[in-house]
C-alpha positions as CSV (number, residue, x, y, z in Angstrom):
1,M,66.5,-90.5,-44.5
2,D,64.2,-92.8,-46.6
3,G,60.5,-91.8,-46.5
4,F,61.1,-88.2,-45.3
5,T,60.6,-85.1,-47.4
6,I,61.1,-81.4,-47.0
7,I,57.5,-81.2,-45.8
8,D,58.4,-83.3,-42.7
9,G,61.2,-80.9,-41.9
10,I,58.9,-77.9,-42.2
11,V,56.3,-79.6,-40.0
12,A,59.0,-80.3,-37.3
13,A,60.3,-76.8,-37.5
14,V,56.8,-75.3,-37.0
15,I,56.0,-77.4,-34.0
16,I,59.4,-76.8,-32.4
17,L,59.3,-73.0,-33.0
18,S,55.7,-72.9,-31.6
19,A,56.8,-74.8,-28.5
20,I,59.9,-72.6,-27.9
21,L,57.9,-69.4,-28.3
22,A,55.2,-70.5,-26.0
23,Y,57.7,-71.7,-23.4
24,S,59.4,-68.3,-23.4
25,R,56.2,-66.4,-23.2
26,G,54.4,-68.7,-20.8
27,F,50.9,-70.3,-20.8
28,V,49.2,-67.4,-19.3
29,R,50.5,-64.9,-21.9
30,E,49.7,-67.2,-24.8
31,S,46.2,-67.9,-23.6
32,L,45.5,-64.3,-22.9
33,A,46.8,-63.4,-26.4
34,I,44.2,-65.7,-28.0
35,L,41.5,-64.3,-25.7
36,G,42.6,-60.8,-26.7
37,W,42.0,-61.5,-30.4
38,I,38.6,-63.0,-29.7
39,G,37.7,-60.1,-27.4
40,A,38.9,-57.5,-29.9
41,A,36.7,-59.1,-32.6
42,I,33.7,-59.1,-30.4
43,L,34.2,-55.5,-29.4
44,A,34.7,-54.5,-33.0
45,F,31.5,-56.3,-34.0
46,L,29.5,-54.5,-31.3
47,F,30.9,-51.0,-31.7
48,A,31.5,-50.7,-35.4
49,G,28.3,-48.9,-35.9
50,T,29.2,-46.4,-33.2
51,M,32.5,-45.7,-34.8
52,R,31.1,-45.3,-38.3
53,P,30.0,-41.6,-37.9
54,L,33.5,-40.8,-36.5
55,I,35.2,-42.4,-39.5
56,G,33.5,-39.8,-41.7
57,Q,35.2,-37.0,-39.8
58,I,38.7,-38.2,-40.7
59,P,39.8,-36.2,-43.8
60,Y,41.6,-38.9,-45.8
61,L,39.1,-41.7,-45.0
62,R,36.2,-39.4,-45.7
63,D,37.5,-38.7,-49.2
64,F,38.3,-42.4,-49.8
65,L,35.1,-43.9,-48.4
66,G,32.7,-41.2,-49.6
67,D,29.0,-42.0,-48.7
68,N,29.4,-45.8,-48.9
69,C,27.9,-47.1,-45.7
70,E,29.3,-50.6,-45.9
71,L,32.9,-49.4,-46.4
72,S,32.5,-47.0,-43.5
73,M,31.2,-49.9,-41.3
74,I,34.1,-52.1,-42.3
75,A,36.5,-49.3,-41.6
76,G,34.9,-48.8,-38.2
77,F,35.2,-52.5,-37.5
78,A,38.9,-52.4,-38.4
79,V,39.6,-49.3,-36.2
80,V,37.8,-50.7,-33.1
81,F,39.5,-54.1,-33.6
82,A,43.0,-52.5,-33.9
83,L,42.4,-50.3,-30.8
84,A,41.1,-53.1,-28.7
85,L,44.0,-55.3,-29.8
86,V,46.5,-52.7,-28.7
87,V,44.9,-52.4,-25.3
88,F,44.9,-56.2,-24.8
89,S,48.5,-56.4,-26.0
90,I,49.5,-53.9,-23.3
91,I,47.5,-55.6,-20.5
92,T,48.6,-59.1,-21.3
93,P,52.4,-58.8,-20.7
94,L,51.7,-56.9,-17.4
95,F,49.6,-59.7,-16.1
96,S,51.7,-62.6,-17.4
97,S,54.9,-61.0,-15.9
98,V,53.3,-61.1,-12.4
99,V,52.7,-64.8,-12.9
100,Q,56.2,-65.6,-14.2
101,R,57.8,-63.8,-11.2
102,S,55.7,-65.8,-8.7
103,A,56.1,-69.4,-7.6
104,L,54.0,-70.4,-10.5
105,G,56.6,-69.3,-13.1
106,G,58.0,-72.8,-13.7
107,I,54.5,-74.3,-14.1
108,D,53.5,-71.5,-16.4
109,Q,56.5,-72.1,-18.7
110,G,56.0,-75.9,-18.6
111,M,52.3,-75.5,-19.6
112,G,53.3,-73.0,-22.2
113,F,55.6,-75.5,-23.8
114,L,52.8,-78.1,-24.0
115,F,50.5,-75.4,-25.3
116,G,53.0,-74.5,-28.0
117,V,53.3,-78.2,-29.1
118,A,49.5,-78.5,-29.3
119,R,49.2,-75.2,-31.2
120,G,51.8,-76.4,-33.7
121,V,50.1,-79.7,-34.2
122,L,46.8,-77.9,-34.7
123,L,48.3,-75.5,-37.2
124,I,49.7,-78.4,-39.2
125,A,46.4,-80.3,-39.1
126,V,44.6,-77.2,-40.4
127,A,47.2,-76.8,-43.2
128,F,46.6,-80.4,-44.3
129,I,42.8,-79.8,-44.3
130,V,43.2,-76.8,-46.5
131,Y,45.5,-78.7,-48.8
132,D,42.9,-81.5,-49.1
133,R,40.1,-79.1,-49.8
134,V,42.0,-77.0,-52.3
135,M,44.0,-79.7,-54.1
136,T,41.0,-81.9,-55.0
137,S,41.8,-82.6,-58.6
138,Q,45.6,-82.9,-58.3
139,S,48.2,-83.9,-55.7
140,V,51.7,-82.9,-54.9
141,P,54.0,-86.0,-54.5
142,M,56.2,-84.2,-52.0
143,V,53.2,-83.8,-49.7
144,E,51.5,-87.1,-50.4
145,N,54.7,-89.1,-49.8
146,S,55.7,-87.4,-46.5
147,R,55.4,-89.1,-43.2
148,S,53.6,-86.0,-41.8
149,A,50.7,-86.5,-44.2
150,Q,50.3,-90.1,-43.0
151,V,50.5,-89.1,-39.3
152,F,48.1,-86.2,-39.6
153,A,45.6,-88.0,-41.9
154,R,43.4,-89.3,-39.1
155,L,43.5,-86.1,-37.1
156,G,42.8,-84.1,-40.2
157,N,39.8,-86.3,-41.1
158,Q,38.3,-86.0,-37.6
159,M,38.7,-82.2,-37.7
160,N,37.3,-82.0,-41.3
161,D,34.2,-84.0,-40.2
162,S,33.6,-81.6,-37.3
163,L,33.9,-78.5,-39.5
164,P,30.5,-77.1,-40.7
165,D,29.8,-77.4,-44.4
166,D,28.2,-73.9,-44.5
167,A,31.1,-72.0,-43.0
168,P,31.0,-69.4,-45.9
169,G,27.3,-69.0,-45.2
170,W,28.0,-68.3,-41.5
171,I,30.6,-65.7,-42.4
172,E,28.1,-64.1,-44.8
173,N,25.4,-64.0,-42.1
174,R,27.8,-62.3,-39.7
175,Y,28.6,-59.7,-42.4
176,E,25.0,-59.1,-43.1
177,Q,24.5,-58.5,-39.3
178,L,27.4,-56.1,-39.3
179,V,26.2,-53.9,-42.2
180,G,22.5,-54.4,-41.5
181,S,22.1,-50.9,-40.1
182,C,23.1,-49.5,-43.5
183,G,20.0,-51.0,-45.1
184,S,17.7,-49.8,-42.4
185,T,19.2,-46.3,-42.7
186,G,18.6,-46.3,-46.4
187,A,15.0,-47.3,-46.0
188,A,14.4,-44.5,-43.5
189,V,15.9,-42.0,-45.9
190,D,13.7,-43.3,-48.7
191,A,10.6,-43.1,-46.5
192,T,11.3,-39.4,-45.7
193,T,11.8,-38.5,-49.4
194,E,8.4,-39.9,-50.6
195,T,6.0,-37.6,-52.4
196,P,4.0,-35.5,-49.9
197,A,0.3,-36.0,-49.8
198,A,-2.0,-33.5,-51.5
199,P,-3.1,-30.7,-49.3
200,A,-6.6,-31.0,-47.9
201,T,-9.4,-28.9,-49.4
202,D,-10.6,-25.9,-47.5
203,A,-13.2,-26.8,-44.9
204,A,-16.8,-25.6,-45.3
205,P,-17.7,-22.6,-43.1
206,E,-18.9,-23.7,-39.7
207,T,-22.2,-21.7,-39.8
208,A,-24.3,-20.3,-42.7
209,P,-24.6,-16.5,-43.0
210,E,-27.7,-15.1,-41.2
211,A,-30.7,-14.0,-43.3
212,P,-31.5,-10.2,-43.3
213,A,-34.2,-9.2,-40.8
214,A,-37.7,-8.4,-42.2
215,P,-38.7,-4.7,-42.1
216,E,-41.1,-3.7,-39.3
217,A,-44.7,-2.9,-40.2
218,P,-45.6,0.9,-40.0
219,V,-47.6,2.0,-36.9
220,A,-51.1,3.5,-37.6
221,P,-51.5,7.1,-36.4
222,S,-53.7,7.6,-33.4
223,N,-56.9,9.8,-33.6
């Protein structure tokens, strides 16, 4: 067809696959899966410092990480994130299966289909935003001439305007918060290893020594 490129076929395939997958899984399961990722990230951010001492007890990780506090903190974040994600992935199907077996099963699948379409559209819009930001000095004719690029141009511009310009700075700030305890721990260690103060000189004696008593006068003999 005139005006269509392979990019249009890829865009259509992504949206259709996203819709079919969300329809089979249901809206509740899809939404809980997203919340699970968000919850796992929050828990990992909060408890990475607690997991860091335990990471040093694992033989292989202890040899690999050594005494590097930041690497240990990142490893703790990854471990907590993975464990939380496993827990959420077990709970989510149990809860969603109850909804699908109830009278709300059809509504759940219908809303899941709409959710899948919206998710596919969002993914394509984000892909075009990344393309515009990366390919600033050159363009790919296959992408520029596609119908999808024209359709998603307005949506991509609206999303691009709403994105913060200091997104890398925000990520850096979150990283500094995550590994901030490493700096405070190092400062505490430095404070304890400072040169000790010189010992105080011996204090003066509390009282001066008593003077020797004067000899008694001789007594004159009586007549």
